[in-house]
C-alpha positions as CSV (number, residue, x, y, z in Angstrom):
1,N,143.0,169.1,-7.6
2,N,144.2,169.6,-4.0
3,G,142.2,172.8,-3.6
4,A,141.3,173.8,0.0
5,M,138.8,176.6,-0.4
6,N,137.1,178.9,-2.8
7,E,139.5,180.5,-5.3
8,G,139.7,184.2,-4.9
9,A,141.2,187.1,-2.9
10,I,140.8,185.3,0.4
11,S,142.5,182.1,-0.7
12,T,145.3,184.2,-2.1
13,R,145.7,186.1,1.2
14,L,145.7,182.9,3.2
15,G,148.1,181.2,0.9
16,L,145.7,178.3,0.2
17,R,145.2,176.6,-3.1
18,G,141.8,177.6,-4.4
19,I,138.9,175.7,-6.0
20,P,137.3,177.9,-8.7
21,C,133.6,178.1,-9.2
22,A,134.2,176.8,-12.7
23,A,135.3,173.4,-11.3
24,E,131.6,172.8,-10.3
25,E,130.0,174.7,-13.1
26,I,131.8,172.8,-15.9
27,M,130.6,169.5,-14.4
28,V,127.0,170.8,-14.0
29,Y,127.0,172.0,-17.7
30,R,128.4,168.7,-18.9
31,D,126.0,166.6,-17.0
32,L,123.0,168.7,-18.0
33,A,124.1,168.4,-21.6
34,L,124.2,164.6,-21.3
35,A,120.8,164.5,-19.6
36,K,119.3,166.6,-22.5
37,L,121.0,164.4,-25.1
38,T,119.8,161.1,-23.6
39,G,116.5,162.3,-22.2
40,H,117.3,160.7,-18.9
41,R,116.7,162.2,-15.4
42,I,119.6,163.7,-13.5
43,H,120.0,164.8,-9.9
44,L,122.7,167.3,-8.9
45,A,123.9,167.5,-5.3
46,H,125.6,170.1,-3.2
47,I,125.0,173.1,-5.5
48,S,127.2,176.0,-4.3
49,T,127.6,178.6,-7.1
50,K,125.6,181.3,-8.7
51,E,126.2,180.0,-12.3
52,S,125.3,176.4,-11.3
53,V,121.9,177.7,-10.2
54,S,121.5,179.6,-13.5
55,L,122.4,176.5,-15.5
56,I,119.9,174.4,-13.7
57,R,117.1,177.0,-14.0
58,R,117.8,177.3,-17.7
59,A,117.8,173.5,-18.2
60,K,114.5,173.1,-16.4
61,A,112.9,175.8,-18.6
62,Q,114.1,173.8,-21.6
63,G,112.4,170.7,-20.4
64,C,115.4,168.8,-18.9
65,H,114.5,166.3,-16.2
66,V,116.8,167.7,-13.6
67,T,116.4,168.0,-9.8
68,A,119.0,169.7,-7.6
69,E,119.9,170.0,-3.9
70,T,121.9,172.3,-1.7
71,A,122.9,172.3,1.9
72,P,122.3,174.9,4.6
73,H,125.9,176.1,4.8
74,Y,125.8,177.1,1.2
75,F,122.9,179.5,1.8
76,T,124.1,180.7,5.2
77,L,127.9,181.1,5.2
78,T,130.5,182.6,2.8
79,E,134.2,182.0,2.5
80,E,134.7,184.7,5.1
81,A,133.7,182.0,7.7
82,I,137.1,180.4,7.3
83,G,138.7,183.4,9.1
84,L,142.1,182.4,10.2
85,Y,142.1,178.8,8.9
86,D,139.0,177.5,10.7
87,T,138.9,173.9,9.6
88,F,135.3,173.6,10.8
89,A,134.5,175.7,7.8
90,K,136.3,173.4,5.3
91,M,134.1,171.4,3.0
92,N,133.8,170.3,-0.6
93,P,132.4,172.1,-2.6
94,P,133.8,175.0,-0.5
95,L,132.0,178.0,0.9
96,R,131.7,180.6,-1.8
97,T,130.8,184.4,-2.0
98,Q,127.8,186.4,-0.9
99,A,126.7,186.5,-4.5
100,D,126.6,182.7,-4.6
101,V,124.7,182.6,-1.3
102,D,122.1,185.0,-2.7
103,A,121.7,183.0,-5.9
104,I,121.1,179.8,-4.0
105,I,118.5,181.4,-1.8
106,A,116.8,182.7,-5.0
107,G,116.9,179.1,-6.4
108,L,115.2,177.8,-3.2
109,Q,112.5,180.4,-3.7
110,D,111.8,179.9,-7.4
111,G,112.2,176.1,-7.7
112,A,115.5,176.0,-9.5
113,I,116.7,174.0,-6.4
114,D,114.4,171.3,-5.3
115,A,115.7,170.1,-1.9
116,I,117.8,170.9,1.2
117,A,120.1,168.2,2.5
118,S,122.0,168.1,5.7
119,D,125.3,167.0,4.1
120,H,126.1,165.5,7.5
121,A,129.8,164.6,7.5
122,P,131.1,163.8,11.0
123,H,134.8,163.8,11.6
124,S,137.0,163.2,14.7
125,E,138.9,166.1,16.3
126,M,142.2,164.5,15.0
127,E,140.9,164.9,11.4
128,K,140.2,168.6,11.9
129,E,142.9,169.7,14.2
130,V,145.6,169.8,11.5
131,E,146.8,172.3,8.9
132,F,143.9,173.6,6.9
133,D,144.8,172.1,3.6
134,Q,145.3,168.7,5.3
135,A,142.0,168.7,7.2
136,A,139.1,166.5,6.3
137,N,136.3,168.1,4.3
138,G,132.8,168.3,5.8
139,I,130.7,169.4,8.8
140,I,128.0,167.8,10.9
141,G,124.5,169.0,9.8
142,L,121.7,166.8,11.1
143,E,121.0,169.1,14.1
144,T,121.4,172.4,12.4
145,S,119.9,171.8,9.0
146,L,116.3,172.6,10.1
147,P,117.2,175.6,12.4
148,L,119.3,177.1,9.6
149,A,116.5,176.6,7.1
150,L,114.0,178.1,9.5
151,R,116.1,181.3,9.5
152,L,114.8,181.8,5.9
153,V,111.2,181.3,7.1
154,H,111.6,183.8,10.0
155,K,113.1,186.4,7.5
156,G,110.0,185.9,5.2
157,I,112.2,184.5,2.4
158,L,110.5,181.1,2.4
159,S,107.1,180.0,3.5
160,V,106.6,177.1,5.9
161,G,104.9,175.2,3.1
162,R,107.9,175.7,0.8
163,L,110.3,174.6,3.6
164,V,108.3,171.4,3.9
165,E,108.6,170.8,0.2
166,L,112.3,171.3,0.3
167,M,113.0,169.1,3.3
168,S,110.3,166.5,3.1
169,V,108.0,166.3,0.1
170,N,110.6,166.8,-2.7
171,P,113.3,164.5,-1.2
172,A,110.8,161.7,-1.1
173,K,109.8,162.3,-4.7
174,I,113.4,162.5,-5.8
175,L,114.3,159.2,-4.1
176,G,111.1,157.6,-5.2
177,V,110.1,156.5,-1.7
178,P,106.8,157.0,0.1
179,G,106.9,160.0,2.4
180,G,106.4,163.7,2.6
181,S,102.7,163.4,3.3
182,L,100.4,163.0,6.3
183,A,97.7,161.3,4.2
184,N,96.0,158.1,5.5
185,G,98.1,155.1,4.7
186,M,101.4,156.9,4.3
187,P,104.4,155.9,6.5
188,A,104.2,157.3,10.0
189,D,107.5,159.1,9.7
190,V,107.0,162.6,11.1
191,T,109.1,165.4,12.5
192,I,107.2,167.8,14.8
193,I,108.9,171.2,15.0
194,D,108.6,174.2,17.4
195,P,109.4,177.2,15.2
196,E,109.7,179.5,18.2
197,R,112.0,177.4,20.4
198,E,115.2,179.3,21.0
199,F,118.5,177.6,21.9
200,T,122.2,178.0,21.7
201,Y,124.1,175.4,19.7
202,T,127.2,174.3,21.7
203,K,129.5,171.3,22.0
204,E,127.7,170.3,25.2
205,T,124.3,170.2,23.5
206,I,125.3,168.4,20.3
207,V,124.0,164.8,20.2
208,S,126.4,163.7,17.5
209,K,129.7,162.2,18.7
210,S,131.4,164.6,16.3
211,K,131.6,168.4,17.0
212,N,132.9,169.7,13.7
213,S,130.5,172.5,13.0
214,P,131.1,176.2,12.1
215,F,127.8,177.1,13.9
216,L,129.0,176.5,17.4
217,G,127.8,179.3,19.6
218,W,125.0,180.4,17.2
219,Q,121.6,181.4,18.6
220,F,118.8,179.6,16.8
221,K,115.0,180.0,16.7
222,G,113.2,176.8,15.8
223,S,114.0,173.1,16.1
224,A,112.7,169.6,15.9
225,I,111.1,168.6,19.2
226,I,109.7,165.1,18.3
227,T,110.6,162.6,15.6
228,I,108.4,159.6,14.8
229,V,109.7,156.7,12.7
230,G,107.4,153.9,11.8
231,G,104.8,155.2,14.3
232,R,107.3,155.1,17.2
233,I,108.6,158.2,19.0
234,M,112.4,158.1,18.5
235,M,113.3,161.5,19.9
236,R,111.6,164.0,22.2
237,K,112.8,167.3,23.6
């Protein structure tokens, strides 16, 4: 309770109460065990640790009906992003280590992790401009989730097809809603992307009223240029 960041050398150096990886992994182990016992389906959100990915992969191999999701910050940033108490890098679960980042990327590749979610959590400046341990958890993610995921495509880590599965096809399946397909008769909910469009993410370009993002100033390649909902164009760049 009351942890502010990943438990380790950095939390000790900064004098902040840590959140150990075990806090997540024990819950994942328990919930997977219950799912196996009852035969029921389970979905695990915001996976952030190496061992959690291993537990999910093992459970799937054993026939457990489990799906899992992570967010872009967990496969992009480490606890180092906190620097000198940057509250824009405070979230729950917290940012972990490079080993955890690498494990999550591997999980996205091999299917241990089924979906990428934005984990969009807007907060006012007042909620973030306080002492680190008092700051609200969470960052905005709607506008950066796709560009961050496309970084894995540009690096050759994920294929475009796999990215579509992670951000469209699988989320629809998990939620049990129609979507994730361009087949005739399916809902006309479509995002058109330009994988080569380059831009700088700044406070001035953010559409969200909140600006709490650790990715301010980052250069990105690839973004959504048109969104269609119910057959109507809702956004165009």
